[in-house]
C-alpha positions in Angstrom: -8.2 -9.0 -20.4 -10.3 -7.3 -17.9 -13.4 -8.8 -19.0 -12.0 -12.2 -18.9 -10.9 -12.1 -15.4 -14.3 -10.6 -14.4 -16.2 -13.7 -16.1 -13.7 -16.4 -14.3 -14.5 -14.3 -10.9 -17.8 -14.7 -11.7 -17.9 -18.5 -12.8 -15.9 -19.1 -9.4 -18.8 -17.2 -7.2 -21.3 -19.8 -9.4 -19.3 -22.8 -8.3 -19.3 -21.6 -4.7 -23.3 -21.3 -4.9 -23.6 -24.8 -6.1 -21.3 -26.1 -3.6 -23.3 -24.6 -1.0 -26.7 -25.5 -2.0 -28.8 -28.7 -0.6 -28.5 -31.1 -3.3 -26.7 -34.4 -3.4 -22.8 -34.1 -3.6 -22.8 -35.6 -6.8 -25.1 -33.4 -8.4 -23.2 -30.5 -7.0 -19.8 -32.0 -8.8 -21.4 -32.3 -12.1 -22.8 -28.9 -12.2 -19.6 -27.5 -10.9 -18.1 -29.5 -13.8 -20.3 -27.7 -16.3 -19.3 -23.9 -15.1 -15.8 -24.6 -15.5 -16.2 -26.2 -19.1 -18.2 -23.5 -20.1 -15.7 -21.1 -18.7 -12.8 -22.3 -20.6 -12.2 -23.3 -24.2 -11.0 -26.7 -23.8 -12.3 -30.1 -25.7 -13.3 -32.1 -22.2 -12.7 -32.1 -18.3 -12.6 -35.5 -16.4 -12.7 -35.3 -12.5 -10.7 -37.5 -10.8 -10.1 -38.7 -7.1 -7.1 -40.5 -5.9 -7.9 -43.0 -2.8 -5.6 -45.3 -0.7 -5.2 -48.8 -1.0 -3.6 -51.4 0.6 0.2 -51.5 1.2 0.3 -47.6 1.1 -0.8 -47.8 -2.7 -3.5 -45.8 -4.2 -5.8 -46.1 -7.2 -7.6 -43.4 -9.5 -11.6 -43.2 -9.2 -13.0 -41.5 -12.4 -16.0 -39.5 -11.1 -17.5 -37.4 -13.8 -16.8 -36.6 -17.6 -17.7 -33.2 -19.4 -17.5 -33.0 -23.2 -17.5 -29.9 -25.1 -19.6 -31.1 -28.2 -22.9 -32.4 -26.3 -21.9 -29.6 -23.3 -23.1 -32.3 -20.9 -21.9 -34.1 -17.8 -21.9 -38.0 -17.5 -20.9 -40.1 -14.4 -18.2 -42.6 -15.1 -18.1 -46.3 -13.8 -16.0 -46.6 -10.6 -14.9 -49.9 -11.9 -11.1 -50.1 -10.6 -10.1 -52.5 -14.3 -11.2 -53.0 -17.7 -10.9 -49.4 -19.0 -8.2 -48.4 -21.0 -9.1 -44.8 -20.9 -8.8 -45.1 -17.1 -5.5 -47.0 -17.1 -4.1 -44.3 -19.6 -5.3 -41.6 -17.3 -3.5 -43.6 -14.0 -0.4 -43.5 -15.7 -0.7 -39.9 -16.3 -1.5 -38.8 -13.0 1.4 -41.3 -11.6 4.1 -39.6 -13.8 3.0 -36.1 -12.6 2.4 -36.8 -8.7 4.8 -34.1 -7.6 3.6 -31.1 -9.7 0.1 -29.2 -9.0 0.0 -28.0 -12.7 1.8 -30.2 -15.3 1.6 -31.3 -19.2 0.8 -34.8 -18.8 1.0 -35.2 -22.9 0.4 -33.7 -26.0 -2.9 -31.8 -25.7 -3.5 -33.0 -21.9 -2.9 -30.6 -19.1 -3.5 -32.3 -15.1 -4.0 -29.6 -12.2 -4.0 -31.3 -8.8 -5.3 -30.1 -5.5 -3.0 -28.8 -3.2 -1.3 -30.2 -0.2 -3.4 -30.4 2.4 -6.9 -31.6 0.5 -8.2 -34.5 -0.2 -6.2 -35.5 -3.5 -8.0 -34.9 -6.7 -7.0 -34.1 -10.3 -8.7 -32.3 -12.9 -7.7 -33.3 -16.5 -8.3 -31.0 -19.4 -7.8 -31.9 -22.9 -6.9 -28.9 -25.3 -5.7 -28.4 -28.6 -2.3 -26.9 -27.2 -0.7 -26.0 -30.6 -3.7 -23.8 -31.0 -3.7 -22.1 -27.6 -2.4 -22.0 -24.0 -4.3 -21.5 -20.8 -3.4 -18.0 -19.5 -2.4 -17.4 -16.0 -5.8 -16.1 -15.1 -7.6 -19.4 -16.3 -5.0 -21.6 -14.7 -5.6 -19.3 -11.6 -9.4 -19.9 -12.0 -9.0 -23.9 -12.4 -6.5 -24.2 -9.3 -9.5 -22.5 -7.2 -11.9 -25.0 -8.7 -10.3 -27.6 -8.0 -9.8 -26.9 -4.5 -13.6 -26.3 -4.0 -14.0 -29.4 -5.4 -11.8 -31.3 -3.2 -13.9 -29.9 -0.3 -16.8 -32.2 -1.4 -14.8 -35.5 -1.4 -15.5 -36.2 1.8 -19.1 -36.6 1.0 -20.4 -39.9 -0.6 -20.6 -39.0 -4.5 -23.3 -41.8 -4.7 -26.6 -40.9 -6.7 -28.5 -43.4 -4.5 -27.2 -42.0 -0.8 -28.8 -38.9 0.1 -27.9 -36.5 3.0 -29.1 -39.0 5.6 -26.8 -37.8 7.9 -27.9 -34.1 7.4 -31.5 -35.4 7.7 -30.8 -37.1 10.8 -29.0 -34.1 12.5 -32.1 -31.7 11.3 -34.6 -34.3 13.0 -32.8 -34.1 16.1 -32.3 -30.2 16.1 -36.3 -30.1 15.4 -37.1 -31.9 18.3 -40.5 -30.2 19.7 -41.3 -29.2 23.1 -44.2 -31.5 22.7 -42.0 -34.7 22.8 -40.4 -33.0 26.1 -43.7 -32.8 27.7 -43.9 -36.6 27.9 -40.9 -37.4 30.0 -41.6 -41.2 30.0 -41.6 -40.7 26.2 -38.2 -39.6 25.9 -35.2 -41.7 25.2 -32.2 -40.0 26.6 -28.8 -40.6 27.8 -29.1 -39.3 31.6 -32.2 -39.1 33.9 -32.1 -37.3 36.8 -34.8 -35.4 39.5 -34.3 -32.3 41.6 -36.0 -30.7 44.3 -37.0 -26.7 44.2 -33.7 -25.7 45.0 -32.3 -27.5 41.8 -30.3 -29.8 44.1 -30.2 -33.6 43.0 -32.4 -36.2 44.5 -31.9 -38.9 41.7 -29.4 -39.4 38.9 -29.3 -42.6 36.6 -26.4 -44.6 36.5 -25.8 -43.7 32.8 -24.1 -40.3 34.0 -20.9 -42.0 34.2 -20.5 -42.7 30.5 -21.2 -39.0 29.7 -20.1 -36.9 32.5 -17.5 -39.4 34.3 -19.5 -39.1 37.6 -21.2 -41.9 39.6 -24.6 -41.1 40.8 -23.5 -41.0 44.5 -21.5 -37.9 43.7 -24.1 -35.8 42.4 -26.9 -36.8 44.7 -27.3 -33.8 47.3 -25.3 -31.6 44.8 -26.9 -28.4 43.3 -27.4 -29.1 39.2 -26.0 -25.5 38.2 -22.4 -26.7 39.4 -22.4 -29.0 36.6 -22.5 -26.0 34.2 -19.7 -23.9 32.6 -19.3 -20.5 34.0 -19.8 -19.0 30.4 -23.3 -20.6 30.3 -24.5 -20.6 33.7 -26.3 -17.0 34.0 -28.1 -17.7 30.7 -29.6 -21.0 32.4 -30.3 -19.3 35.4 -32.1 -16.7 33.7 -33.9 -19.1 31.2 -34.9 -21.6 34.8 -36.7 -18.7 36.5 -39.0 -17.8 33.6 -39.8 -22.0 33.4 -40.5 -21.5 37.1 -42.4 -18.5 36.7 -44.7 -20.0 34.2 -44.8 -23.4 35.5 -43.8 -25.3 32.4 -41.4 -27.6 31.0 -38.5 -26.3 28.6 -35.0 -27.2 27.3 -31.5 -25.8 27.6 -28.4 -26.2 26.0 -25.1 -25.9 27.4 -21.5 -26.5 27.8 -21.1 -28.7 31.0 -17.6 -30.0 33.1 -16.9 -33.4 33.2 -15.4 -35.1 36.4 -12.0 -34.7 34.6 -12.5 -31.2 33.9 -13.4 -31.8 30.2 -16.1 -29.5 28.2 -19.3 -31.3 26.8 -22.0 -29.5 24.9 -25.3 -31.1 26.9 -29.0 -30.5 26.0 -31.7 -31.0 29.1 -35.2 -31.1 29.1 -36.9 -30.6 31.9 -40.8 -30.5 33.4 -42.1 -29.7 36.9 -43.2 -31.7 39.6 -46.5 -30.3 41.2 -47.2 -30.4 44.7 -50.8 -29.1 44.4 -50.1 -25.8 42.3 -46.5 -25.4 43.5 -43.5 -26.6 41.8 -41.5 -28.9 44.1 -38.9 -29.8 42.0 -38.2 -30.9 38.4 -37.4 -34.3 36.1 -34.6 -33.6 33.9 -33.3 -35.6 30.8 -30.0 -34.8 29.6 -28.2 -36.1 26.3 -24.7 -35.3 24.8 -24.9 -32.9 21.7 -21.1 -32.3 21.6 -21.2 -34.1 18.1 -24.2 -32.3 16.6 -22.9 -28.5 18.2 -19.5 -29.5 16.0 -21.0 -30.6 13.3 -23.8 -27.7 13.1 -20.7 -25.3 13.6 -18.7 -26.9 11.1 -21.5 -26.6 8.4 -22.0 -23.1 9.3 -18.7 -22.2 9.0 -18.4 -23.7 5.8 -21.5 -22.0 4.5 -20.3 -18.9 6.2 -16.7 -18.8 4.4 -18.1 -19.8 1.4 -20.3 -16.7 1.1 -17.0 -14.9 2.4 -15.4 -16.0 -0.4 -18.2 -15.2 -2.8 -18.2 -11.6 -1.3 -14.2 -11.4 -1.7 -14.6 -11.5 -5.8 -17.1 -8.6 -5.8 -15.3 -6.4 -3.3 -12.0 -7.3 -4.8 -12.9 -6.2 -8.3 -13.9 -2.6 -7.2 -10.5 -1.9 -5.3 -8.6 0.7 -7.3 -5.5 0.1 -5.4 -3.8 -2.6 -3.3 -4.4 -0.9 -0.1 -8.1 -0.3 -0.9 -8.6 -4.3 -1.6 -6.8 -5.3 1.6 -8.9 -2.7 3.6 -12.3 -4.4 2.0 -11.1 -7.9 2.5 -10.6 -6.8 6.2 -13.8 -4.8 6.6 -15.7 -7.7 5.2 -14.0 -10.5 7.4 -14.7 -8.4 10.8 -18.5 -8.5 10.0 -18.3 -12.4 10.8 -19.7 -13.4 14.1 -17.3 -13.8 16.8 -14.5 -12.0 15.1 -12.0 -9.9 17.6 -9.7 -8.7 15.5 -8.2 -9.2 11.6 -5.3 -8.1 10.2 -3.3 -8.3 6.7 0.1 -7.7 6.3 1.0 -8.1 2.3 4.3 -6.9 0.0 3.3 -4.0 -1.8 6.9 -3.1 -3.4 8.9 -4.3 -0.4 8.7 -7.2 2.2 5.6 -6.7 4.0 5.4 -2.8 3.8 1.5 -2.7 3.5 -0.6 -3.5 6.5 -4.6 -2.7 7.5 -5.9 -4.1 10.2 -9.1 -3.9 12.4 -10.3 -4.8 16.0 -8.1 -5.9 19.0 -5.1 -6.9 17.0 -2.7 -6.0 20.3 -4.2 -9.6 21.5 -2.8 -11.4 19.1 -0.6 -14.4 20.7 2.1 -14.2 17.9 4.4 -11.4 16.3 5.2 -12.9 13.1 7.5 -10.1 12.5 9.7 -11.1 15.1 8.7 -14.6 16.1 11.3 -16.6 13.5 10.0 -20.0 14.7 6.5 -18.8 13.7 7.5 -17.7 10.4 9.5 -21.4 9.8 6.1 -23.0 11.0 4.1 -21.1 8.3 6.4 -21.6 5.5 6.3 -25.3 6.4 2.2 -25.4 6.6 0.7 -22.3 5.6 -1.2 -22.4 8.4 -1.0 -21.8 12.2 -3.7 -22.7 14.6 -3.6 -21.4 18.2 -5.8 -21.6 21.0 -5.8 -18.5 23.5 -7.7 -16.9 26.3 -8.3 -13.5 27.5 -10.0 -12.4 30.5 -11.6 -16.1 30.4 -12.8 -15.9 27.2 -11.4 -18.8 25.0 -10.2 -17.3 21.6 -8.7 -19.0 18.5 -5.7 -17.2 16.3 -5.5 -18.5 13.0 -2.6 -17.3 10.7 -2.7 -18.0 7.0 0.0 -17.5 4.6 -0.3 -15.5 1.4 1.5 -16.5 -1.4 2.8 -14.8 -4.7 4.9 -16.6 -7.2 5.4 -19.5 -4.4 7.0 -17.1 -2.3 5.1 -16.0 1.2 4.1 -12.2 0.4 2.3 -11.9 3.6 0.2 -13.1 6.0 -3.6 -12.9 7.2 -4.4 -13.0 10.6 -7.8 -13.5 12.6 -8.6 -14.0 16.1 -12.0 -15.2 17.1 -14.4 -16.9 19.7 -13.7 -20.4 20.2 -17.2 -22.0 20.2 -16.3 -26.1 19.1 -13.0 -27.7 18.1 -11.8 -27.6 14.5 -12.0 -30.2 11.7 -9.7 -30.7 8.9 -12.1 -29.6 6.4 -12.4 -26.0 8.0 -9.0 -26.0 8.3 -8.6 -26.6 4.6 -11.6 -24.1 4.3 -9.3 -21.5 5.7 -6.3 -22.8 3.5 -8.9 -21.9 0.5 -9.5 -18.4 2.0 -5.8 -17.9 1.9 -5.6 -18.8 -1.9 -8.6 -17.0 -2.5 -7.3 -13.6 -0.9 -3.4 -14.3 -2.2 -4.7 -14.7 -5.7 -7.1 -11.7 -5.6 -4.0 -9.2 -3.9 -1.3 -10.5 -6.2 -3.8 -9.6 -9.6 -4.5 -6.4 -7.9 -0.8 -5.8 -7.1 0.1 -6.5 -10.7 -2.7 -4.1 -12.1 -1.5 -1.8 -10.0 2.0 -2.0 -11.2 1.0 -2.0 -14.7 -1.0 1.0 -14.3 1.7 2.7 -12.4 4.6 1.9 -15.0 2.5 3.1 -17.9 1.9 6.4 -15.8 5.7 6.9 -15.4 6.1 5.9 -18.8 3.9 8.5 -20.4 5.1 11.0 -17.8 8.8 10.5 -19.0 7.9 10.6 -22.6 6.2 14.0 -22.2 9.0 15.6 -20.2 11.3 14.3 -22.8 9.2 15.9 -25.8 9.1 19.4 -23.6 12.9 19.1 -23.4 13.7 18.8 -26.7 11.4 21.4 -27.7 12.4 24.1 -25.4 16.1 25.0 -24.2 15.1 27.6 -22.0 16.5 26.2 -18.6 13.4 27.3 -16.1 11.0 25.5 -18.9 13.1 22.2 -18.9 12.9 22.1 -14.7 9.2 22.7 -15.1 8.7 19.8 -17.1 10.8 17.6 -15.1 9.2 18.4 -11.8 5.7 18.6 -13.5 6.4 14.7 -14.5 7.9 13.8 -11.3 4.6 15.2 -9.4 2.6 12.5 -11.2 4.5 9.5 -10.0 6.1 10.3 -6.8 4.3 12.1 -3.5 6.5 14.6 -2.9 6.0 17.8 -0.3 8.7 19.8 -2.3 11.5 19.3 -5.3 14.9 20.6 -6.0 17.1 20.8 -8.9 20.4 22.1 -7.9 23.6 22.4 -10.1 27.7 22.4 -9.1 28.9 26.1 -8.7 32.4 25.3 -7.6 32.3 23.7 -4.0 28.4 24.7 -3.5 25.3 23.2 -4.9 22.7 26.3 -6.1 19.1 25.5 -6.4 17.9 26.7 -9.9 14.4 25.5 -9.9 12.1 23.3 -8.2 8.8 23.1 -6.8 7.6 24.0 -2.9 4.5 24.5 -1.3 2.8 28.0 -1.1 4.6 31.1 -2.3 8.3 29.9 -1.3 10.9 29.6 -3.8 14.5 28.4 -2.7 16.1 29.4 -6.4 19.7 30.6 -5.6 19.9 29.1 -2.3 23.4 27.7 -1.8 24.7 24.7 0.0 28.1 23.8 1.0 29.2 20.0 -0.2 30.9 19.1 3.3 31.7 15.5 3.7 28.5 13.9 5.2 26.0 16.3 4.1 23.7 14.9 1.3 25.2 17.0 -1.3 28.3 15.5 -0.6 27.1 12.0 -1.1 25.1 12.2 -4.0 27.2 14.6 -6.0 30.9 13.9 -4.9 30.3 9.9 -4.1 27.8 9.9 -7.2 25.6 7.8 -4.7 21.7 7.5 -4.8 20.2 8.1 -1.8 16.8 7.1 -0.3 16.7 8.2 3.6 13.6 7.0 5.1 14.5 8.8 8.3 16.3 11.6 6.6 16.8 13.5 10.1 18.5 10.4 11.2 20.5 10.1 8.2 21.7 13.7 7.9 22.3 16.1 10.3 21.6 18.8 8.1 17.7 18.0 8.2 17.5 18.9 11.8 18.3 22.6 11.2 15.2 24.9 11.7 15.0 25.7 8.0 14.9 21.8 7.1 13.0 20.1 10.1 9.9 19.7 7.9 11.8 16.9 6.1 11.2 13.5 7.1 12.0 11.4 3.9 14.6 12.3 1.3 15.8 11.1 -2.0 18.7 12.5 -4.2 19.8 11.2 -7.4 23.0 12.5 -9.3 22.8 14.4 -12.9 25.4 13.1 -14.5 26.8 13.9 -18.1 29.3 11.7 -19.3 32.2 11.5 -16.0 30.8 14.5 -15.0 28.2 15.1 -12.3 26.5 18.3 -13.1 24.3 18.4 -9.9 21.5 16.7 -8.4 17.7 16.3 -8.4 16.2 15.7 -4.8 12.5 15.4 -3.6 11.4 15.4 0.1 8.5 14.5 2.1 7.1 15.4 5.4 6.1 12.1 6.4 8.8 9.4 7.5 9.3 6.4 5.0 7.0 8.0 2.5 9.2 6.7 -0.5 9.5 3.2 -1.6 12.0 1.7 -4.2 9.4 2.4 -7.1 9.9 6.1 -6.2 13.6 5.9 -6.4 13.4 4.1 -9.7 11.3 6.6 -11.1 13.4 9.7 -9.7 16.5 7.9 -11.3 14.9 7.6 -14.6 13.9 11.2 -14.9 17.3 12.5 -13.6 18.7 10.8 -16.9 16.6 12.9 -19.1 16.9 15.7 -16.5 20.9 15.9 -16.8 20.5 15.9 -21.0 17.8 18.6 -21.0 19.7 20.7 -18.3 22.9 20.5 -19.9 21.5 21.2 -23.0 19.9 24.6 -21.8 22.8 25.4 -20.1 24.9 25.5 -23.1 22.4 27.0 -25.0 22.0 29.9 -21.8 25.7 30.2 -22.3 25.8 31.0 -26.0 22.4 33.1 -25.5 24.2 35.2 -22.3 27.0 36.2 -24.8 24.1 38.2 -26.7 23.2 39.8 -23.1 26.5 40.6 -21.7 28.6 43.3 -22.1 32.1 42.2 -23.8 34.2 44.5 -22.0 33.1 44.4 -18.2 31.1 40.9 -17.9 27.9 43.2 -16.7 24.8 42.8 -18.8 24.4 44.9 -21.5 21.1 47.2 -22.0 19.2 44.1 -23.6 20.1 41.8 -20.5 18.9 44.6 -18.1 15.5 44.9 -19.9 14.8 40.9 -20.1 16.2 40.3 -16.3 14.7 43.5 -14.9 11.2 43.5 -16.2 11.0 40.1 -15.3 12.1 41.1 -11.7 9.4 43.8 -11.7 6.4 41.4 -12.6 7.6 39.0 -9.6 7.7 42.3 -7.6 3.9 43.0 -8.6 2.9 39.1 -8.3 4.3 39.2 -4.7 4.0 42.7 -3.9 7.3 43.0 -2.8 10.0 46.0 -2.7 12.8 46.7 -5.2 15.7 49.3 -5.6 17.5 50.8 -8.8 21.0 52.5 -8.5 22.0 54.1 -11.2 25.5 55.7 -11.6 28.7 57.0 -14.0 31.9 57.9 -13.6 32.8 61.6 -12.7 35.1 63.3 -15.3 35.3 60.3 -17.2 35.7 61.9 -20.4 38.4 64.1 -19.3 40.5 60.4 -18.0 39.9 59.2 -21.8 41.2 62.5 -23.5 44.4 62.4 -21.0 45.3 58.7 -20.8 43.6 57.4 -23.7 40.8 54.8 -24.3 42.6 51.9 -23.2 42.9 53.4 -19.9 39.5 54.2 -20.0 38.6 50.5 -20.6 40.8 49.1 -17.9 38.8 51.5 -15.4 35.8 50.4 -16.5 36.7 46.5 -16.2 37.9 47.6 -12.2 34.9 49.5 -11.4 32.8 46.4 -12.2 34.8 44.2 -10.3 34.5 46.3 -7.6 30.8 46.1 -7.7 30.5 42.6 -8.2 32.4 41.8 -5.3 30.0 44.2 -2.8 26.6 42.9 -4.7 24.7 39.9 -3.8 23.8 37.2 -6.6 20.1 38.2 -7.1 21.0 41.6 -7.8 20.8 42.8 -11.8 24.3 44.5 -12.7 24.1 46.1 -15.9 26.5 48.6 -18.1 24.0 51.1 -19.4 26.4 52.5 -21.8 29.6 54.4 -21.7 30.5 54.9 -18.1 27.0 54.8 -17.0 25.9 51.5 -15.0 22.3 50.4 -13.4 22.1 48.0 -10.8 18.7 46.6 -9.8 18.0 45.2 -6.2 15.1 42.8 -5.9 13.5 42.5 -2.5 15.1 45.7 -1.5 13.9 49.1 0.3 14.8 52.4 -0.5 16.6 52.9 2.8 19.0 49.7 1.9 19.1 50.8 -1.8 21.0 54.1 -0.4 23.3 52.1 1.9 24.2 49.8 -1.1 25.0 52.6 -3.3 27.0 54.7 -0.4 28.9 51.5 -0.1 29.5 51.4 -3.5 30.5 55.2 -3.8 32.9 55.1 -0.7 34.6 51.8 -2.4 35.5 53.2 -5.5 36.8 56.4 -3.9 39.1 54.2 -1.6 40.3 51.5 -4.4 43.6 51.8 -5.9 43.6 51.8 -9.5 47.2 51.9 -11.0 47.4 51.8 -15.0 50.6 51.6 -16.1 52.2 53.0 -13.1 49.8 55.8 -13.2 47.3 56.3 -10.1 43.9 56.8 -11.2 41.5 58.1 -8.6 37.8 57.1 -9.6 35.0 59.0 -8.0 31.0 58.4 -9.1 28.1 60.4 -9.0 24.8 58.0 -7.9 20.9 58.3 -8.5 18.7 56.0 -6.6 14.9 55.0 -6.9 12.3 52.6 -5.6 9.7 50.4 -6.9 6.4 53.0 -6.5 3.3 49.8 -7.3 1.6 47.9 -9.8 1.7 50.7 -12.3 5.4 51.4 -12.3 7.6 50.2 -14.9 11.7 49.5 -15.3 11.2 52.5 -17.5 10.0 54.9 -15.0 12.6 53.8 -12.5 15.5 54.6 -14.6 13.9 58.0 -15.6 13.6 59.1 -11.7 17.3 57.5 -10.6 18.6 59.4 -14.0 17.1 62.8 -12.7 18.8 62.1 -9.1 22.1 61.2 -10.8 21.9 64.5 -12.5 21.2 66.3 -9.0 24.5 64.7 -7.8 26.5 65.4 -10.8 25.2 69.1 -10.5 26.1 69.3 -6.8 30.2 68.3 -7.3 29.6 64.4 -7.9 30.9 61.6 -5.7 27.5 61.5 -3.3 24.4 59.6 -3.6 20.7 61.2 -4.1 17.0 60.2 -4.0 17.4 58.4 -0.7 15.1 58.6 2.3 16.3 62.4 3.3 16.0 64.0 -0.4 13.7 66.3 -1.4 
């Protein structure tokens, strides 16, 4: 498919190169038709023009035929009658006059030039029951018919040469030798000026060109007729002629008596008094038509080259922004360009903008000017003259279309040299069509590629969560897939825990981790909207949408998206991503997040159920604290984190004083009751990140991440006092609970959990030997 697209682009470039050439018009048409036929698998092509007749009627003029079997182009008789095939084509074309592309019958496809161009039709005969033209082939033919339509203003006869162009070249190449002989020049205005360039004679023909009577100019300075934009240049060139005492020729803009502007060409020859120049003879003529024609031809060739370059540039673009940038940069290279800009729809309405030069000088603001937008919808082009600091400029805005809708604008501001003909306006329309088709194809190509990446990421994430029921692995797989399709700064998976949301995983820059962070789902918060109200949120300006993002910890969040995680009718949490740039996320990013949220909800719910079952094997059935297995699984993980991030850690080990005597006196049920109460008291004091385990019998161990020895001692002392102050009553029997504590801290990369337990156990023994109900191993110990 990509190869076919490149071949068709190459064919358009060949057509442009043919039409820019110096051959006769009909030869250009024949060559272009041959290129079109070679590029398409059709049986024949017929190129026709629709010409006006009397009483608002029209007739079809068949110009050229191309046949597949002979691979040649022949001219067709221009007779208006006596041709049955021509009559048949006329009927088909009239029936389909309203449509640009239409099927006129079995195996016949008609493609017309768009409004605003000379009316032309390309008739394609094709075996439609075997194949249809692809979208790319139809776009190719649309471009081709527009290019051919631009040539219909020129004569198609083989006998007619480029007489007008030859005449123009002859006039433009008028040599200095002709100007030497003043009497031999047959020009419009004759005049004589003195050494100060003051008119002493002006021929009566001046009134026909500049509207002045001869007497109006005699005694006036000749430079006063020259427009201010050219006066300095003419003065400098005149000084050279005076210094070298020779004849010369100038072209400049002159103002008529009524204030109009004409381009004039003036040949001057010196009048000598001895060896000194005492004046000049002048012969001037109006060359406005020549200048306009010259500018039009130059503009047409320049635009053809520009479009030719566009195809090469756009094919090398990997994304829409890059393609638009290349178009704008190439356009800005054009001579006289002041500023240019492309505004286009990437995902939403006109969300892509690329510009070069002085776009602030544009006379229209299309985003705010509804009247200009309406004009653009009707005409597809706006041409407006303006002036800045005395410089005359021309603003042109071309509508960029996609699927028959305006998908953007191509705006340029250039220096204004001459008027703008209908042919030039049609060329601008063709540029707009070329840019539109090119950007639309890039957009579709990028969307297809993006959808493929999203699908592959979803597939990989789905495979990962079905193979592994570990919560951490599931979340890592989801976040890794999101990273491929959403340009987020950080991402978080948050699960409901009562009236709070707790972060259970995600991705953050650097070493930061927010796992375990809780948020209250208060009304007006993003969590409340997403989880409680089951809303899907895309906040382009996050700090304006939610006050929470104005707090110091979250001020980096400029744009934010959140999607609920739903299982059945229950919302179990949400998945959120953010960016430090405002307006970073588009609707396509939100769609991707929703897709990932669907599989994330299933994976997280399965992992949570699996962990609940697994949790039974690492929890003590009596107290709900971790058992020895759970302590070592979670504890060794915390030890590795302390080594990796070079953080501190504390460990508390305690047992209940005289617990055996209590069991002997009150029974084992009383002992179990006391153990459960002790576990409840500890749980209320400890942090969510602390690991609390029943080590065996009446022995408990607490692991405190990110805690130095001083804070570990304070935590142990707080638990010791809480146990002593507790009121435990079993079957109306008050029970006094005391405990002996030993603590230890993490001592570096060689330390292990068993080492910490061993040191804490020794300190516990010291507490026990010294009467119990105390903490040993703190900063003042030993």
